[in-house]
N, C-alpha and C positions, 0 to 999 in steps of 0.2 A: 707575769716578764719585768713589767714595769718598778713593779717592788725588789723583787730581785737586782734589778739596772739601781734602781735608789739607793738599793742598801752595799754594792761596790761603788758605789760612787761617795757616800758618806764615808765607807770604813778606809778605800785602800789611800784619797787625794796624793795620785800618783801625781808629779811633778813633774812638766810635760820640757821637752828641750826646747828656750825660746829662740824663736828666727830671731833673721837680720835683721832690723825693720828701715830698710831702704822704700820700700812702696807702698802700697797703701795703708796710709794712717788712722787709727782708732777714729772712731766716731760716733755721735750722741746717734740713738734708738733702742727702738726696742728688740732685741731679736729672737726668731723666735726658732730653736733648737729640736733634736729630735724627742718623743716621745713627751712632749708639752710642755718641755720646759722653755720656762719663757726670761729670760734678763733686759730691762734696761739698763742702759748708761746712760747719766748722764753728768754733765761736762763741771768740774766743780773748779777754785780759784788757781788752785793748786796747778793746776795744771791737769793730773789727772782724773780719773771719771769714778762717779761713784756709782757702783754697782747692787741693783737691787729686783727683789722675783723669785720663783720660783718653779713648784709642783704640783698637779695633784696627781695623788695614787691608792693605792685602795691594797690594802694590808691584813692577810686575815679576813678580807669581804668589808672590811668599813674604809673607805676612803676619807682618805686626811690629805692636810696639804703642809709639802714640805716648803718651809719658806731659804732663803739664799741671798744673804748679801758679802758685801766687800768692794774691792779698790780691783780695778782696773788702769798699770800704772804704766801712764802715756810713754816712757823715753826708752824701758826695757823692755812693753806688750804681756808685761808677765800680770796674770792676774787671777787674786787672792779672794780666796773664796771662804766664807760659813754658812756650813745649811745649818739648821735644825729637825736631828732627826726625831721625827712625832714617837718614835716608839719610846722613849727613855728622855726627853725635852732635855740633850747635851746637844750644841753645837759639837760638827765634827769640820779640821779642815776643806775644802777641794780646790786643786790649783790647775793652771790653765793657761792661755795663753792666747794673746789676739796674732794672728798668721794673717801679714802682712801683704803675703805673696796671693791668698787665699782672700784678701779682704771681708775676714770675718773671726769671729771668736770657734775656740777651740779649747773642749774640756774630753772629759776621762769618757769615753762609748757616746760623744754629742760632737755636732758638725756647724757652729749658728748658719741662716740663712742671710739673706742681707735684709737690713732695718726697712720695717715696714710702718712706724708711725710716723704722723705729723711733727714731734721736738727731730727728725733728722731733719727732712723735709726743708725745713723750716730754716734749717743752719745752711743751710746751698745756694750760693750765689755766682750765679755767673759769668758778673762782674770781671771785667778787664780783657787782655788781645791772647787769643788762640793763634796757634800758630796750625793752616791747615791746607788741605793738599790741593784747597778751592785759593786758596793766598792769604796772609794776615785776618782774624777778625777782629773786629772790636763789639763789644758788648758793652751796655749799659741795663740792670737792675733797678727796680722800684720797689717792692715789695714782692707778689709772683708778675711779672710785667717788668718786658723785657725787650728793648730795640735797639738797634748798632749797625754793623754798617761793615761791609768784607772786600778787600780792595779788587779781585776778580768782576771787570766789565761796571763797575763802579755800582756795588750792589745793595743794594738792605733790606734789614731784616727788622720782623718785629710782630712776636708772642705772650708766650705763656709757660710759667716752669706748673711744672705737677710732680711734685717724687722727684725723683733725682734725673725726668724728663724735661726736655726745652719742644717745643714744642712751635715754628717760627713758620711766618710766609715771607720770601721773598720772592724782591724783582728788584731791577737791572736795563740801565742803560744805554751803557758804553759805547764807544765804536759803532755806532749804532747796530751792535747785535743787542735785543729787547729783549725781556722775559723777564717770568714769574711761576711761582710756585711755591710748597710750598718744604718745608723739611722736621724732622726727628732726631735731636742727639739722645742720647745716654752717658751717663756723667760714670766714670770708673776710677778706676787706682788713686783714691780719695782726691776727688776731684782736681783729677790734676788732666786726663783726659776723656774726651770723649768719644764715643762712636755714633753713626746715625745710616741715614740714606733724604735721597732728596731726589723732590718728584716735580716738573714742571706741567703748569696744563695741560699739552699733549702729552700728560701720562707716559713720558722720559724719564728717567731718573739712573742713581747709582750710588754711590759710596762720598760718604764724608764726614772725616776724621779731623781731629786734633787735637793740638799740648797746648798745655801752658806753665 
């Protein structure tokens, strides 16, 4: 089955329609797609991304590797690749795109998952002011350490970043309404939005979301 799909990938090279570039922007990282296809996006000084990767397949009982390389054009979201056909040593065009609404790569027969490698996680910076359902929150990040404050009841936060997830302790003592607890945020939409939950020391909690 994999050999058949790879053969289709190499010979068809179907160019998919370009999505509107209005939501999640492409970002660096390693994407694992269906059928063992892995692609890594590396930022280039041009503003585009260099793409490299491949997949292992079995053709007529022999395990072989298909090398894939090319460019993701950031302004148009167009993904232009070439795949090395192990059957004849020829490079074949493979086209796809970055889907900003799905926030992932899309190829004929494949759809990417969220990036999992440190290359992407190191690029995330929570520094800035976020508009949240608990009032504006200002964060400062240094390495994987984050501190900050939010306006609701004079709140303060401190915690760490791991991948696209920010885990913080919060405490507040405004207007005689003290409290403390934890919350966890996960970044979405190209780092422009987060969703998360909070808990206090008594086990109560709820949702906490924001944009910047």
